[in-house]
C-alpha positions as CSV (number, residue, x, y, z in Angstrom):
1,M,-20.6,-10.6,-20.9
2,Q,-21.7,-9.5,-24.4
3,T,-20.4,-6.2,-25.7
4,T,-21.2,-4.0,-28.7
5,F,-18.2,-1.8,-29.1
6,T,-17.6,-0.6,-32.7
7,Q,-14.5,-1.3,-34.6
8,E,-13.7,2.4,-34.5
9,Q,-13.9,2.3,-30.7
10,L,-11.8,-0.9,-30.5
11,A,-9.0,0.9,-32.4
12,D,-8.3,2.7,-29.1
13,P,-6.0,0.4,-27.0
14,Q,-7.7,1.4,-23.7
15,T,-11.1,0.5,-25.1
16,A,-9.9,-2.7,-26.6
17,R,-8.4,-3.8,-23.2
18,S,-11.7,-2.9,-21.4
19,N,-13.6,-4.9,-24.0
20,E,-11.5,-8.0,-23.2
21,I,-12.1,-7.5,-19.5
22,L,-15.9,-7.0,-19.9
23,R,-16.2,-10.1,-22.0
24,A,-14.5,-12.2,-19.4
25,C,-17.2,-11.3,-16.8
26,V,-20.0,-14.0,-16.5
27,H,-22.2,-12.1,-14.0
28,C,-21.6,-14.8,-11.3
29,G,-21.6,-12.3,-8.4
30,F,-18.9,-14.1,-6.5
31,C,-17.2,-10.7,-6.2
32,T,-19.9,-9.3,-4.0
33,A,-19.0,-11.7,-1.2
34,T,-15.6,-9.9,-0.6
35,C,-16.4,-6.4,-1.8
36,P,-16.0,-4.0,1.2
37,T,-18.4,-1.3,0.0
38,Y,-21.1,-3.9,-0.9
39,Q,-20.8,-5.3,2.6
40,V,-21.2,-1.9,4.2
41,L,-23.8,-0.3,1.8
42,G,-25.6,-3.4,0.4
43,D,-26.2,-1.6,-2.9
44,E,-25.6,-3.7,-6.1
45,L,-24.1,-0.6,-7.8
46,D,-21.5,-0.5,-5.0
47,S,-20.3,-4.0,-5.9
48,P,-17.8,-4.9,-8.6
49,R,-20.6,-6.4,-10.7
50,G,-22.7,-3.3,-10.5
51,R,-19.8,-1.0,-11.3
52,I,-18.9,-3.2,-14.3
53,Y,-22.4,-2.6,-15.7
54,L,-22.1,1.1,-15.1
55,I,-18.7,1.2,-16.8
56,K,-19.8,-0.9,-19.7
57,D,-22.8,1.4,-20.4
58,M,-20.6,4.5,-20.1
59,L,-17.8,3.3,-22.3
60,E,-19.9,1.4,-24.9
61,N,-22.1,4.4,-25.5
62,D,-19.0,6.6,-25.5
63,R,-20.9,9.1,-23.3
64,P,-19.7,11.6,-20.7
65,A,-19.9,10.3,-17.2
66,D,-22.9,11.2,-15.2
67,A,-23.3,11.9,-11.4
68,R,-24.7,8.5,-10.7
69,T,-21.9,6.6,-12.3
70,V,-19.3,8.9,-10.7
71,K,-20.7,8.3,-7.2
72,H,-20.5,4.6,-7.4
73,I,-17.0,4.5,-9.1
74,D,-15.7,7.0,-6.5
75,R,-16.9,4.7,-3.7
76,C,-14.7,1.8,-5.1
77,L,-11.6,1.4,-2.9
78,S,-9.6,-0.5,-5.6
79,C,-8.9,-3.0,-2.9
80,L,-9.0,-5.7,-5.7
81,A,-10.5,-8.3,-3.4
82,C,-12.8,-9.0,-6.3
83,M,-9.9,-10.0,-8.5
84,T,-8.8,-12.6,-6.0
85,T,-12.3,-13.9,-5.7
86,C,-13.3,-13.9,-9.4
87,P,-13.3,-17.4,-11.0
88,S,-13.2,-15.9,-14.5
89,G,-10.1,-13.8,-14.1
90,V,-11.7,-10.5,-14.7
91,H,-9.0,-7.8,-14.5
92,Y,-11.1,-5.3,-12.7
93,M,-8.1,-3.0,-11.9
94,H,-7.4,-2.1,-15.5
95,L,-11.2,-1.6,-16.1
96,V,-11.8,0.8,-13.2
97,D,-8.6,2.7,-14.0
98,H,-9.9,3.3,-17.6
99,A,-13.3,4.4,-16.1
100,R,-11.6,6.9,-13.8
101,E,-9.6,8.3,-16.7
102,H,-12.8,8.7,-18.7
103,I,-14.6,10.3,-15.7
104,E,-11.7,12.8,-15.3
105,K,-11.9,13.8,-19.0
106,T,-15.7,14.0,-19.3
107,Y,-17.2,14.9,-16.0
108,R,-17.1,18.3,-14.2
109,R,-17.2,17.7,-10.5
110,P,-18.7,20.1,-8.0
111,F,-16.3,22.9,-6.9
112,M,-15.4,21.4,-3.5
113,D,-14.6,18.0,-5.1
114,R,-12.4,19.6,-7.7
115,A,-10.7,21.7,-5.1
116,L,-10.0,18.8,-2.8
117,R,-8.7,16.5,-5.5
118,W,-6.5,19.3,-6.9
119,T,-5.1,20.0,-3.5
120,L,-4.3,16.3,-2.8
121,A,-2.7,15.9,-6.1
122,R,-0.5,18.9,-5.6
123,I,0.6,18.0,-2.0
124,L,0.7,14.3,-1.2
125,P,3.3,13.3,-3.9
126,Y,5.7,15.9,-2.8
127,P,7.3,15.2,0.6
128,T,8.3,18.8,1.4
129,R,4.9,20.2,0.5
130,F,3.3,17.3,2.4
131,R,5.4,18.1,5.5
132,L,4.3,21.7,5.5
133,A,0.7,20.6,5.0
134,L,1.0,18.2,8.0
135,L,2.3,21.0,10.1
136,G,-0.6,23.2,9.1
137,A,-3.1,20.4,9.8
138,K,-1.5,19.8,13.2
139,I,-2.1,23.5,14.1
140,G,-5.6,23.4,12.7
141,R,-6.6,20.1,14.3
142,P,-8.3,21.6,17.4
143,F,-10.6,23.5,15.1
144,A,-11.7,20.5,12.9
145,W,-15.2,20.7,14.4
146,A,-15.6,24.0,12.6
147,M,-14.9,22.7,9.1
148,P,-18.0,22.8,6.8
149,D,-17.1,19.6,5.0
150,A,-16.6,16.1,6.5
151,R,-13.7,15.5,4.1
152,L,-11.9,18.6,5.5
153,R,-12.5,17.3,9.0
154,A,-11.1,13.9,8.0
155,M,-7.9,15.5,6.7
156,L,-7.3,17.3,9.9
157,D,-8.2,14.2,12.0
158,M,-5.7,12.1,10.1
159,A,-2.8,14.4,10.7
160,P,-0.2,12.7,12.9
161,K,0.6,14.1,16.3
162,T,4.3,14.2,15.6
163,I,6.1,14.8,12.3
164,P,9.4,13.0,12.0
165,P,12.6,14.8,11.0
166,V,13.8,14.3,7.5
167,S,15.9,11.2,7.1
168,R,19.1,11.7,5.1
169,N,18.9,8.0,4.2
170,D,16.3,9.0,1.7
171,D,18.8,11.1,-0.3
172,P,20.3,9.6,-3.5
173,Q,23.3,7.4,-2.4
174,T,24.5,3.9,-2.1
175,F,24.6,1.8,1.0
176,P,27.2,-1.0,0.9
177,A,26.2,-4.6,1.9
178,K,27.8,-6.4,4.8
179,D,28.5,-9.3,2.5
180,R,27.2,-8.5,-1.0
181,K,24.9,-11.0,-2.6
182,M,22.8,-8.6,-4.7
183,R,22.4,-5.0,-5.7
184,V,19.0,-3.4,-5.4
185,A,17.3,0.0,-5.7
186,L,15.1,1.1,-2.9
187,M,12.0,3.2,-3.8
188,T,11.8,5.7,-1.0
189,G,8.4,7.0,-2.1
190,C,6.7,10.3,-1.2
191,A,4.1,10.4,1.5
192,Q,6.0,7.8,3.5
193,K,9.1,10.0,3.7
194,A,7.0,12.6,5.5
195,L,4.8,10.3,7.7
196,N,7.3,7.7,8.9
197,T,11.0,7.8,8.1
198,D,11.7,4.7,10.3
199,I,10.4,2.3,7.6
200,N,13.0,3.2,4.9
201,D,15.8,3.4,7.6
202,A,14.9,-0.1,8.8
203,T,14.6,-1.5,5.3
204,I,18.1,-0.2,4.5
205,R,19.6,-1.7,7.6
206,L,17.9,-5.0,7.1
207,L,18.8,-5.4,3.5
208,T,22.5,-4.4,3.9
209,R,22.8,-6.7,6.9
210,L,21.5,-9.6,4.9
211,G,23.7,-9.0,1.8
212,A,22.0,-6.5,-0.5
213,E,23.8,-3.3,-1.6
214,V,21.1,-0.7,-1.6
215,V,21.0,2.3,-3.9
216,V,18.6,5.2,-3.7
217,A,18.5,6.4,-7.3
218,K,18.7,10.0,-8.2
219,G,15.5,11.3,-9.8
220,A,13.2,8.6,-8.4
221,G,10.2,9.7,-6.4
222,C,6.4,9.2,-6.3
223,C,5.2,6.1,-8.1
224,G,2.2,8.0,-9.5
225,A,-0.4,5.8,-7.8
226,L,-2.2,8.6,-6.1
227,T,-2.9,10.6,-9.3
228,H,-3.4,7.4,-11.3
229,H,-6.3,6.4,-9.2
230,M,-7.8,9.8,-9.6
231,G,-7.9,9.4,-13.3
232,K,-5.2,12.0,-13.8
233,T,-3.2,9.9,-16.3
234,D,-0.9,12.6,-17.6
235,E,0.3,13.4,-14.1
236,S,0.7,9.8,-13.0
237,H,2.6,8.9,-16.2
238,T,4.9,11.9,-15.6
239,F,5.8,10.5,-12.1
240,A,6.2,7.0,-13.4
241,A,8.4,8.1,-16.4
242,R,10.8,9.8,-14.0
243,N,11.1,6.6,-12.0
244,I,11.6,4.5,-15.1
245,R,14.4,6.7,-16.3
246,A,16.1,6.9,-12.9
247,W,16.1,3.2,-12.4
248,M,17.1,2.5,-16.0
249,R,20.3,4.5,-15.3
250,E,21.1,2.1,-12.5
251,I,20.2,-0.9,-14.6
252,E,22.4,0.2,-17.4
253,G,25.1,1.3,-15.1
254,D,26.1,-1.2,-12.3
255,G,23.0,-3.3,-12.8
256,L,20.1,-4.1,-10.4
257,D,18.8,-7.4,-9.2
258,A,15.6,-5.9,-7.9
259,I,13.7,-2.7,-7.3
260,V,12.6,-3.0,-3.7
261,I,9.3,-1.4,-2.6
262,N,8.2,-1.3,1.0
263,T,4.8,0.4,0.4
264,S,2.6,-2.2,-1.2
265,G,0.3,0.4,-2.8
266,C,3.2,1.7,-4.7
267,G,4.4,-1.8,-5.5
268,T,1.1,-2.7,-7.2
269,T,1.4,0.4,-9.4
270,V,5.1,-0.1,-10.3
271,K,4.6,-3.7,-11.2
272,D,1.9,-2.4,-13.6
273,Y,4.2,0.1,-15.4
274,G,4.6,-2.4,-18.2
275,H,0.9,-2.2,-18.9
276,M,0.6,1.5,-18.3
277,F,3.3,2.3,-20.9
278,R,2.6,-0.5,-23.3
279,N,1.9,2.0,-26.2
280,D,4.6,4.5,-25.2
281,P,8.1,4.9,-26.4
282,L,9.2,3.9,-22.9
283,A,7.4,0.6,-23.2
284,E,10.5,-1.6,-23.2
285,D,12.1,0.2,-20.3
286,A,8.8,0.2,-18.4
287,A,8.5,-3.6,-18.8
288,K,12.1,-4.1,-17.5
289,V,11.3,-2.0,-14.4
290,S,8.1,-3.9,-13.8
291,A,9.9,-7.2,-14.1
292,L,12.4,-6.1,-11.5
293,A,9.9,-4.6,-9.0
294,K,9.5,-6.6,-5.9
295,D,8.0,-6.1,-2.5
296,V,10.6,-6.1,0.3
297,S,9.3,-9.4,1.6
298,E,10.0,-11.1,-1.7
299,V,13.6,-9.8,-1.7
300,L,14.2,-10.8,1.9
301,L,13.0,-14.4,1.2
302,D,15.4,-14.4,-1.9
303,L,18.3,-13.4,0.3
304,L,17.5,-15.8,3.1
305,A,16.8,-18.7,0.7
306,K,20.3,-18.3,-0.7
307,D,22.5,-18.1,2.3
308,H,20.9,-16.7,5.4
309,P,17.9,-18.6,6.9
310,F,16.8,-17.1,10.2
311,E,17.4,-18.9,13.4
312,T,14.2,-19.0,15.5
313,P,15.3,-17.4,18.8
314,P,13.0,-16.9,21.8
315,R,11.1,-13.7,21.5
316,P,10.2,-11.3,24.4
317,A,8.0,-13.2,26.8
318,R,4.6,-11.9,27.7
319,D,5.3,-12.1,31.5
320,G,9.0,-12.5,32.0
321,V,8.9,-16.2,33.1
322,G,12.2,-18.0,33.0
323,G,14.3,-14.9,33.0
324,V,13.1,-13.7,29.5
325,P,12.5,-10.0,29.5
326,A,8.8,-9.0,29.9
327,S,6.8,-7.5,27.1
328,R,4.3,-4.7,27.4
329,V,1.6,-7.1,28.6
330,P,3.0,-8.4,31.9
331,D,0.2,-10.6,33.0
332,A,-1.3,-12.0,29.9
333,R,-1.1,-15.6,28.7
334,G,2.3,-16.4,30.1
335,A,5.8,-16.8,28.7
336,G,6.1,-17.2,25.0
337,P,7.0,-15.3,21.8
338,M,5.7,-11.8,21.1
339,H,2.3,-12.0,19.5
340,V,2.0,-10.1,16.1
341,A,-1.3,-9.5,14.5
342,Y,-0.5,-9.4,10.8
343,H,-2.7,-7.1,8.6
344,A,-2.5,-8.1,5.0
345,A,-2.7,-4.9,3.0
346,C,-5.1,-5.2,0.0
347,S,-2.5,-4.0,-2.4
348,L,-0.2,-6.8,-1.3
349,Q,-2.5,-9.7,-1.0
350,H,-4.8,-8.9,-3.9
351,G,-2.9,-6.4,-6.0
352,Q,0.4,-8.4,-5.9
353,Q,-0.9,-11.8,-4.8
354,I,1.7,-11.9,-2.0
355,K,0.1,-13.6,1.0
356,G,2.5,-15.8,2.8
357,A,6.0,-14.1,2.5
358,P,5.6,-11.5,5.3
359,K,4.1,-14.0,7.7
360,E,6.8,-16.6,7.0
361,L,9.5,-14.0,7.6
362,L,8.0,-13.0,11.0
363,K,7.6,-16.7,12.0
364,R,11.2,-17.4,11.0
365,A,12.3,-14.5,13.1
366,G,10.6,-16.1,16.1
367,F,7.4,-14.1,16.4
368,T,4.0,-15.7,16.9
369,V,1.9,-14.5,14.0
370,L,-1.9,-14.1,14.4
371,E,-4.2,-13.6,11.6
372,P,-7.5,-11.8,12.0
373,R,-10.9,-13.2,11.1
374,D,-11.8,-12.1,7.5
375,P,-8.2,-11.2,6.6
376,H,-9.4,-10.0,3.2
377,L,-11.3,-7.1,4.8
378,C,-10.0,-3.7,3.7
379,C,-9.0,-1.2,6.5
380,G,-10.5,1.6,4.5
381,S,-7.4,3.6,3.8
382,A,-6.9,3.0,0.1
383,G,-4.7,5.9,-0.8
384,T,-6.8,9.0,-0.4
385,Y,-10.1,7.1,0.1
386,N,-10.1,7.8,3.9
387,L,-10.0,11.5,3.0
388,M,-12.5,11.5,0.2
389,Q,-15.0,8.9,1.5
390,P,-14.6,9.4,5.3
391,E,-17.8,7.8,6.5
392,I,-17.4,4.5,4.6
393,S,-13.7,4.5,5.5
394,K,-14.5,4.9,9.2
395,E,-16.8,2.0,9.2
396,L,-14.3,-0.2,7.5
397,K,-11.6,0.9,9.9
398,R,-13.9,0.0,12.9
399,R,-14.4,-3.5,11.5
400,K,-10.8,-4.1,10.7
401,V,-9.5,-2.9,14.1
402,A,-12.1,-5.0,15.9
403,T,-10.9,-8.2,14.0
404,L,-7.2,-7.3,14.9
405,E,-7.8,-6.5,18.5
406,A,-9.8,-9.7,18.9
407,R,-6.6,-11.6,18.7
408,D,-5.1,-9.8,21.7
409,P,-1.8,-8.9,20.0
410,D,1.2,-7.2,21.4
411,V,1.8,-5.4,18.1
412,I,0.1,-5.1,14.7
413,A,2.3,-5.4,11.6
414,A,1.5,-4.3,8.1
415,G,3.4,-3.6,4.8
416,N,1.8,-0.4,3.7
417,I,2.0,3.1,5.3
418,G,-1.6,4.0,4.5
419,C,-2.9,1.0,6.3
420,M,-0.6,1.7,9.3
421,M,-1.9,5.3,9.6
422,Q,-5.5,4.2,9.2
423,I,-5.3,1.3,11.7
424,G,-3.1,3.2,14.1
425,S,-5.7,6.0,14.3
426,G,-8.3,3.5,15.6
427,T,-6.4,1.4,18.2
428,G,-4.1,1.7,21.1
429,V,-2.0,-1.4,20.0
430,P,1.3,-0.3,18.5
431,V,1.3,-0.5,14.7
432,V,4.6,-1.1,12.9
433,H,5.9,-2.1,9.5
434,T,6.9,-5.7,9.1
435,V,10.5,-4.7,8.2
436,E,10.8,-2.8,11.5
437,L,10.2,-6.0,13.4
438,L,12.6,-8.0,11.2
439,D,15.2,-5.3,11.6
440,W,14.8,-5.4,15.4
441,A,15.0,-9.2,15.5
442,T,18.3,-9.1,13.6
443,G,20.1,-6.5,15.6
444,G,18.5,-3.2,14.7
445,P,16.9,-0.7,17.1
446,K,13.6,-1.3,18.7
447,P,10.7,0.2,16.5
448,P,9.8,3.6,18.1
449,A,6.1,2.6,18.3
450,L,7.1,-0.4,20.5
451,D,9.6,1.7,22.4
452,A,6.8,4.1,23.4
453,A,4.7,1.1,24.5
454,G,7.5,-0.4,26.6
455,A,8.2,-3.6,24.7
456,A,11.3,-5.4,25.8
457,A,14.2,-5.8,23.4
458,P,14.6,-9.2,21.9
459,P,17.8,-11.3,21.9
460,V,19.6,-10.9,18.7
461,P,19.4,-14.1,16.5
462,Q,22.4,-15.6,14.8
463,L,22.3,-16.1,11.0
464,R,23.8,-19.2,9.8
């Protein structure tokens, strides 16, 4: 794509980077085939190619964002399926991040938009505030019908029926390994600590059981993704800088082999810290943190490849044949391993290009892994997207749930809390994090979601 930025404009590092990205685009349109919003809306401006044209016009002419541009950029999920599809390597993520920052600086949104975005940015990254908000939403849920705005109704509808108690495992501390092979820091996150404390608990048990000493670093918290995707760069960088400093203290102290992240949306952002801070005094430290950041599935494969390959024990049978305990589906296809429908979170398969690791781990633990048709299809969660764009999000959820349920699974597994909440709100099939199943398979407790569904406990495999 030809661009006409001036030399003065290109002196700005953000603009220079966007110019590189724009010039890589060849207008081929391959991205439209996998873009969720284009599939739902059928509007060229709601495809990556269309948004690229809008962003180019806005940035090149150095003009304030207008309502038309904002509407179509806001509708982007940042699922990044377009980056996986693009044959030219267009780094759409950095381009749309720049566009959102420009919108935040130059466009005055309607009052309700401003109020909702301000509220989300002041609540979701802070676990205590979020817990209080969830309690309020739980109380207000029966009155959702009276809300004047669809987005307010979506916020109440998404509130979980139960709020888990605080887990003290999320406090700064060190968990010793059973047989230490590495030392890692666990990012405990923000919203996840309020919505589902079982994920971090299972991650700690699993990692320490397999040989990783786990430290929860003092001062680490929200990764900054939520405000980053709103274009609130100063706020997102403040969160990120705190994490960088917290993890650097561990790196410079007893050292770290990895920074483990079990929420893939956070992982995509942390792995991009090096780019986000490339012109900042923290650039060197940010690059070190990004280099150490790994999804939990990557670290588990590292541990298993070294010394502890899983045995492949029999899993809970679907009907109890041969003396194997019965699963929650007593009269389905017959005896055999528990069937797990794996949902590939967009931030994991597209943002981090991690596609096989979670499935391989589940298979090695003895589960039968089922993939839905169109595995690239976004579930519609996308951070705060399901709250800010509820109608599009609901349609994407409907499509994703239909593809998962079509495989007739016993359980749905995913690696991102947002996806779990989104899919769980649209299906009766239990939805759990991948690490919960792996922890259960290696001696940990049954995931509460399966416990409620009546799934039988698996035999504990031996690690050789």
